[in-house]
C-alpha positions in Angstrom: 10.8 20.1 4.9 12.1 24.2 4.8 10.6 27.1 4.7 12.6 27.8 1.4 11.8 24.6 0.3 8.0 25.0 0.8 8.0 28.9 -1.0 9.7 27.3 -3.8 7.4 24.5 -4.0 4.5 26.7 -3.9 5.8 29.2 -6.2 6.1 26.7 -9.0 2.8 26.1 -8.5 1.5 29.0 -8.4 2.9 29.5 -11.6 1.1 26.6 -13.1 -2.1 26.8 -15.7 -5.3 27.2 -13.7 -6.6 23.6 -14.7 -3.2 22.4 -13.2 -3.4 24.9 -10.1 -6.7 23.6 -10.0 -5.5 19.4 -9.8 -2.6 20.5 -7.3 -4.8 22.2 -4.9 -6.8 19.0 -4.8 -4.5 16.5 -4.4 -3.1 18.1 -1.5 -6.6 18.8 0.1 -7.4 15.4 -0.2 -4.1 14.1 1.3 -5.2 16.2 4.4 -8.8 14.9 4.4 -7.8 11.3 4.0 -7.8 10.8 8.5 -11.0 13.1 8.5 -12.4 10.3 5.8 -12.0 7.7 8.0 -12.7 8.5 10.8 -15.7 10.0 9.6 -16.6 6.5 8.3 -15.8 4.7 11.3 -18.1 6.6 13.5 -20.5 5.6 10.9 -19.7 2.2 11.5 -20.0 2.6 14.8 -23.3 4.8 14.3 -25.0 1.8 12.5 -23.8 -0.8 14.5 -25.5 0.8 17.4 -29.1 1.2 15.5 -28.9 -2.4 14.0 -28.6 -3.4 17.4 -31.3 -1.3 18.9 -33.4 -2.4 16.0 -32.9 -6.2 16.6 -33.7 -6.1 20.2 -37.0 -4.2 19.8 -35.2 -1.4 21.4 -37.2 0.6 19.0 -39.4 0.5 15.8 -39.2 1.1 12.8 -41.6 3.4 10.6 -42.6 2.1 6.9 -40.9 5.7 4.8 -44.6 6.1 3.4 -45.8 7.0 7.4 -43.0 9.6 7.7 -43.2 11.0 4.6 -47.1 11.4 5.1 -46.5 12.9 8.4 -43.6 15.2 6.8 -46.1 16.7 4.6 -48.9 17.0 7.0 -46.6 19.2 9.4 -45.2 20.9 6.2 -48.7 22.0 5.7 -49.6 22.9 9.1 -47.3 25.5 9.1 -48.4 27.1 5.9 
């Protein structure tokens, strides 16, 4: 796409009401984020798989949320 075409599209977009400009901007930004979103999703899948394998193998021990919360409150109180 030529620079003139891009400039013309931008000029047309800027002439739209605010709500329409916001919609255009959101659509364009979303189109850029799709690959990044997929990369993040794949990274989370890898990390989740790794953590599940660690739990299943006994390499790590899960701590109940109640214990974690209690420790957090204890540590927060100690810092006052």
